[in-house]
matplotlib code that plots the C-alpha trace (Angstrom):
import matplotlib.pyplot as plt

x = [-65.8, -63.6, -64.8, -66.7, -64.8, -66.6, -66.5, -65.1, -68.2, -71.6, -73.0, -76.3, -75.8, -72.2, -73.3, -76.1, -73.6, -71.2, -73.9, -75.5, -73.1, -73.7, -75.7, -75.8, -76.2, -73.7, -75.6, -79.3, -78.6, -80.8, -80.1, -80.3, -80.0, -81.4, -81.0, -77.4, -76.1, -72.9, -74.5, -76.4, -73.2, -71.3, -74.1, -74.1, -70.3, -70.5, -73.0, -70.7, -67.7, -69.6, -71.1, -67.6, -66.1, -68.8, -68.3, -71.5, -70.7, -72.4, -72.6, -74.8, -77.2, -77.3, -78.1, -80.9, -82.4, -82.3, -83.7, -86.7, -87.3, -87.2, -89.6, -92.1, -91.5, -92.1, -95.4, -96.3, -95.4, -97.6, -100.6, -100.7, -100.6, -104.0, -105.8, -104.7, -106.1, -109.2, -110.1, -109.4, -111.6, -114.5, -114.5, -113.9, -116.8, -119.0, -116.9, -115.1, -116.7, -114.6, -111.4, -110.6, -108.2, -106.0, -102.6, -100.5, -100.3, -97.4, -96.5, -97.3, -95.0, -92.3, -92.4, -92.4, -89.4, -87.5, -88.2, -86.9, -83.8, -83.0, -83.5, -81.4, -78.5, -78.6, -78.7, -75.9, -73.8, -73.4, -71.4, -72.7, -73.4, -75.4, -77.4, -77.9, -79.1, -81.5, -82.8, -83.4, -85.2, -87.4, -88.3, -89.2, -91.1, -93.2, -93.8, -95.0, -97.3, -98.9, -99.2, -102.9, -104.1, -105.4, -103.5, -104.3, -108.1, -107.5, -106.0, -109.3, -109.9, -107.5, -108.5, -107.3, -104.3, -102.6, -102.5, -101.0, -98.5, -97.3, -96.6, -94.8, -92.6, -91.5, -90.6, -88.7, -86.8, -85.5, -84.8, -82.7, -80.9, -80.1, -78.9, -76.7, -75.1, -74.7, -74.1, -73.2, -76.3, -78.4, -77.0, -78.1, -79.7, -82.1, -83.3, -83.8, -85.9, -88.0, -88.8, -89.5, -90.8, -92.3, -93.6, -94.1, -95.5, -97.9, -99.0, -99.7, -101.7, -103.6, -104.6, -105.5, -107.7, -109.5, -110.0, -111.1, -113.9, -114.9, -114.9, -117.0, -119.8, -118.9, -118.6, -115.1, -114.4, -111.5, -112.6, -110.8, -108.4, -107.4, -106.8, -104.6, -102.8, -102.1, -100.5, -98.5, -97.1, -96.1, -94.4, -92.6, -91.2, -90.2, -88.4, -86.6, -85.4, -84.6, -82.6, -80.5, -80.0, -78.8, -76.5, -77.1, -79.0, -79.3, -80.8, -83.4, -84.6, -84.8, -86.6, -89.0, -89.8, -90.4, -92.8, -94.8, -94.9, -96.1, -98.8, -100.0, -100.5, -101.8, -104.6, -105.3, -105.5, -107.8, -110.2, -110.2, -110.3, -114.1, -114.4, -112.8, -114.4, -118.0, -120.5, -120.7, -122.4, -124.6, -125.9, -124.4, -122.6, -118.9]
y = [25.0, 24.5, 22.3, 24.3, 24.3, 23.3, 25.9, 25.2, 26.8, 27.1, 30.5, 30.2, 33.3, 32.3, 28.7, 29.8, 32.0, 29.1, 26.8, 29.4, 28.6, 24.8, 23.7, 27.1, 27.1, 29.6, 29.9, 30.4, 31.6, 29.1, 26.1, 22.4, 20.1, 16.8, 13.7, 12.2, 14.7, 16.6, 19.4, 17.0, 15.0, 18.2, 19.3, 16.1, 16.2, 19.7, 18.6, 15.6, 17.9, 20.5, 17.9, 16.4, 19.8, 20.4, 17.1, 15.5, 12.0, 8.6, 8.4, 11.4, 9.7, 6.7, 9.0, 10.6, 7.1, 6.2, 9.5, 9.1, 5.5, 6.5, 9.5, 7.0, 4.5, 7.2, 8.0, 4.3, 4.0, 7.0, 6.3, 2.5, 3.0, 4.7, 3.0, -0.6, -1.1, 1.0, -0.8, -4.2, -3.3, -2.2, -5.5, -7.8, -6.3, -8.1, -11.2, -11.9, -9.8, -11.5, -10.3, -6.9, -4.8, -2.5, -0.7, -0.9, 2.4, 4.6, 2.1, 4.5, 7.4, 4.9, 3.1, 6.3, 7.6, 4.4, 4.5, 8.1, 7.3, 4.2, 6.1, 9.0, 6.7, 4.9, 8.2, 9.7, 6.5, 6.1, 3.2, -0.2, -1.1, 2.1, 1.8, -1.9, -1.5, 1.3, -0.7, -3.7, -1.4, -0.1, -3.6, -4.7, -1.4, -1.9, -5.5, -4.5, -1.9, -4.7, -7.1, -6.2, -5.8, -9.4, -10.1, -13.8, -13.0, -11.2, -14.1, -14.9, -11.2, -10.1, -6.5, -6.5, -8.8, -6.9, -3.9, -6.1, -7.4, -3.9, -3.3, -6.6, -5.7, -2.5, -4.7, -7.1, -4.2, -2.9, -6.4, -7.0, -3.8, -4.8, -8.2, -6.6, -4.1, -6.4, -9.8, -9.2, -11.0, -10.4, -7.7, -4.1, -4.4, -7.0, -4.3, -1.8, -4.2, -5.3, -1.6, -0.8, -3.9, -5.2, -2.3, 0.4, -2.0, -3.6, -0.4, 1.4, -1.6, -2.0, 1.7, 2.1, -0.9, -0.1, 3.6, 2.7, 0.6, 2.8, 6.1, 4.7, 3.4, -0.3, -2.9, -3.0, -6.6, -7.4, -9.1, -12.4, -10.9, -8.3, -10.9, -12.7, -9.4, -9.2, -12.6, -11.7, -8.4, -10.3, -13.0, -10.4, -8.9, -12.3, -13.2, -9.9, -10.0, -13.7, -13.3, -10.5, -12.4, -15.5, -13.8, -16.6, -16.5, -12.8, -12.0, -14.8, -13.6, -10.0, -11.0, -13.2, -10.5, -8.0, -10.3, -11.0, -7.2, -6.4, -9.0, -7.7, -4.2, -5.4, -7.1, -3.9, -2.0, -4.5, -4.5, -0.9, 0.8, 0.2, 0.9, 4.3, 5.4, 4.5, 6.3, 5.4, 2.1, 3.7, 6.4, 9.2, 12.1, 11.9]
z = [-48.1, -45.1, -42.3, -39.6, -36.4, -33.2, -30.4, -26.9, -25.4, -27.2, -28.1, -29.9, -32.2, -33.1, -33.7, -36.1, -37.9, -38.3, -39.6, -42.0, -45.0, -44.7, -47.8, -49.4, -53.2, -54.6, -57.8, -56.8, -53.3, -51.5, -49.3, -50.1, -47.1, -48.3, -46.3, -46.5, -49.0, -48.4, -46.5, -44.3, -43.5, -42.7, -40.4, -38.6, -38.2, -36.8, -34.1, -33.2, -32.9, -30.9, -28.5, -27.9, -27.3, -24.7, -23.0, -24.3, -25.3, -25.7, -21.9, -21.9, -24.3, -21.9, -19.0, -21.0, -21.7, -18.0, -17.0, -19.4, -18.1, -14.5, -15.1, -16.5, -13.7, -11.1, -12.7, -12.7, -9.1, -8.2, -10.3, -9.9, -6.1, -6.4, -9.3, -8.9, -5.3, -6.1, -9.3, -7.6, -4.6, -6.9, -8.7, -5.7, -3.8, -6.3, -7.1, -3.8, -1.0, 1.7, 0.0, 1.5, -0.5, 1.5, 1.3, 4.5, 6.4, 5.2, 2.5, -0.3, 0.7, 1.8, -1.5, -3.5, -1.5, -2.1, -5.8, -6.0, -4.0, -6.1, -9.3, -8.1, -7.1, -10.4, -12.4, -10.4, -10.9, -7.2, -5.6, -6.5, -2.9, -2.4, -5.7, -5.2, -1.6, -2.5, -5.5, -3.1, -0.7, -3.5, -4.6, -1.1, -0.4, -3.5, -2.7, 0.8, -0.7, -2.9, 0.0, 0.7, -2.9, -3.2, -6.3, -6.1, -6.5, -9.8, -11.7, -13.5, -14.3, -17.0, -16.9, -13.3, -13.3, -16.0, -13.6, -10.9, -13.5, -14.3, -10.7, -10.4, -13.3, -11.5, -8.6, -10.9, -12.5, -9.2, -8.0, -11.2, -10.6, -7.0, -8.2, -10.9, -8.5, -5.4, -7.0, -10.6, -11.9, -13.9, -16.1, -15.7, -19.1, -17.6, -15.2, -18.0, -20.0, -17.0, -16.4, -20.1, -21.9, -18.7, -16.5, -19.2, -21.8, -19.4, -17.8, -21.1, -22.5, -19.2, -18.9, -22.6, -22.7, -19.4, -20.2, -23.8, -22.4, -19.5, -21.4, -24.2, -22.0, -22.3, -19.6, -18.1, -19.1, -21.4, -24.6, -25.3, -27.9, -25.4, -22.7, -25.3, -25.8, -22.0, -22.2, -25.3, -23.8, -20.6, -22.7, -24.7, -21.6, -20.1, -23.3, -23.5, -19.9, -19.9, -23.2, -21.7, -18.4, -20.0, -22.5, -25.0, -28.3, -28.0, -31.5, -31.4, -28.0, -29.3, -32.4, -30.5, -28.0, -30.8, -32.5, -29.3, -28.5, -32.0, -31.9, -28.5, -29.8, -33.2, -31.2, -29.3, -32.6, -34.3, -31.3, -30.3, -33.7, -33.7, -29.9, -30.3, -33.6, -32.8, -30.6, -26.9, -26.2, -23.5, -25.8, -23.8, -25.5, -25.8]

ax = plt.figure().add_subplot(projection="3d")
ax.plot(x, y, z, "-o")
ax.set_aspect("equal")
plt.show()
């Protein structure tokens, strides 16, 4: 059959009509669209032509990736601003009563606004000086917000310091973005990996492990294998960011980071499969 022509503008009904013959069996009247057969390849080619005709290119995909990352980072910025100082204060009241946990007045809304502004400038591909300046402002605002969280007192408490580490990775991500836009180093990819492998990876592991203990009636104290997983996920992010920043030995850095990441989450799975499949330790329902 003749190649399906891509429309200049997309009409859903017309598009379905054009795609209907793709993969049709002229003998039995049905459709066969198995992976990588002729019909599948023609279908993919149609989507590529249509996307290009509508102005949707590889740059659009990159924008989608950044949008997804920033949506997650905004959630981390909001949620961590509440739970990190709260959880830290609850523990330090017993372990270090003289250490008062506090968030500077107005730091939360200022940090949140700075994160939104930096993310918006980056997504809109604003001038480098503007994007870099806003990213630097976001990093400094987030660091200011953390200044009263007593991070130094959490270093012997893995269940706490991993939360602080996730916040520090958000700061590092915006700092890397500022450096990329204002000074040309590190690369913009380093910022992306700091926010994903670093902030997202740490935050997900931190919240899963803490909630998994608390919601099953267990003491909120990270088992040794989970403490090891925290170190592994942090090391994975460091290797990934450093590998991009140096520009040398790219594949070994990527492979090493992937192995460390996989080991971290393998430890989580091994420990928590029993935690999450057995009755609550305190005997309560749920």
